[in-house]
C-alpha positions in Angstrom: 19.4 -12.5 233.7 19.4 -12.2 237.5 16.6 -14.0 239.4 14.6 -13.5 242.5 13.4 -16.9 243.9 10.5 -17.7 246.2 10.4 -21.5 246.9 7.6 -23.6 248.3 5.2 -20.8 249.2 2.0 -22.2 250.5 -1.3 -20.5 249.7 -4.9 -21.6 250.2 -7.7 -21.2 247.7 -10.5 -22.7 245.7 -9.3 -24.5 242.5 -10.7 -27.5 240.8 -13.3 -28.7 238.3 -15.7 -30.7 240.3 -17.0 -31.2 243.9 -15.6 -31.9 246.4 -12.6 -30.0 245.1 -14.7 -26.8 244.9 -16.3 -27.2 248.3 -13.4 -26.2 250.4 -10.1 -24.3 250.0 -7.0 -26.4 249.2 -3.4 -25.8 250.1 -1.3 -25.1 247.1 2.5 -25.1 246.8 4.0 -22.4 244.6 7.5 -21.8 243.3 8.1 -18.4 241.7 11.2 -17.2 239.8 11.2 -13.6 238.7 13.8 -12.3 236.3 15.0 -8.8 237.2 18.4 -7.1 237.0 19.9 -7.1 240.5 23.2 -5.2 239.8 21.9 -1.9 241.2 20.6 -3.5 244.4 23.9 -5.4 244.7 25.7 -2.1 244.7 23.3 0.0 246.7 22.1 -2.6 249.3 18.7 -0.9 249.1 15.3 -2.6 249.0 14.1 0.1 246.6 16.5 -1.3 244.0 15.0 -4.8 244.0 11.7 -6.7 244.4 10.6 -7.4 247.9 10.1 -11.2 248.5 7.6 -10.6 251.3 5.6 -8.2 249.2 5.3 -10.7 246.4 4.6 -13.6 248.8 1.8 -11.7 250.5 0.4 -10.5 247.1 0.3 -14.1 245.8 -1.3 -15.5 249.0 -4.0 -12.8 248.9 -4.7 -13.3 245.2 -5.0 -17.1 245.7 -7.3 -16.8 248.7 -9.6 -14.3 246.8 -9.8 -16.4 243.6 -11.9 -19.3 242.4 -10.6 -21.0 239.2 -11.4 -24.4 237.7 -7.8 -25.0 236.4 -4.4 -24.4 237.8 -3.5 -23.0 234.4 -6.0 -20.2 234.8 -4.9 -19.5 238.4 -1.2 -19.4 237.4 -1.9 -17.0 234.5 -3.9 -14.8 236.9 -1.1 -14.8 239.4 1.6 -14.0 236.8 -0.5 -11.0 235.6 -0.9 -9.9 239.2 2.8 -9.9 239.8 3.5 -8.1 236.5 0.9 -5.4 237.5 2.6 -4.9 240.9 6.3 -5.3 240.2 9.0 -4.5 237.6 9.7 -8.1 237.0 10.8 -8.8 233.4 9.8 -12.5 233.3 8.2 -15.0 235.6 8.4 -18.7 235.9 5.7 -20.1 238.2 4.9 -23.6 239.3 1.7 -24.4 241.2 1.1 -27.9 242.7 -1.7 -29.6 244.6 -0.7 -32.4 247.0 -2.5 -35.7 247.4 -4.9 -35.1 244.5 -4.2 -37.8 242.0 -4.0 -41.4 243.2 -0.5 -42.7 243.6 1.1 -39.2 243.2 2.7 -36.9 245.7 1.7 -33.8 243.8 0.3 -32.6 240.4 0.6 -29.2 238.9 1.6 -26.8 236.2 4.5 -24.6 235.4 4.2 -21.5 233.2 6.9 -19.1 231.9 5.8 -15.6 230.7 7.7 -12.5 229.7 6.4 -9.0 230.4 6.2 -8.5 226.6 3.6 -11.4 226.4 1.0 -9.2 228.1 
């Protein structure tokens, strides 16, 4: 299956279990891979035959900024559902990471894979 890739998208929102995590928005790093057939867009060279990277990036940034979850797992599930509701993507793999959160780590996070048929 063909893939549309958005790498290292930054978004800011409230996510965490305890204070001070919940006291201020944190910068999150997201990687999104959407499965979608790209043969038609490859032939037509038309944005109408694919999924707009900028539309998805803006959609995700807005959804993160307007949300407040305790876990990255719940935030990731919410974002995947949001993308499915607003695009024809057939499957989505998403990784969300927080920087400098756990001592002696660069980042911690989650990665989920969902197919449209899962919802």
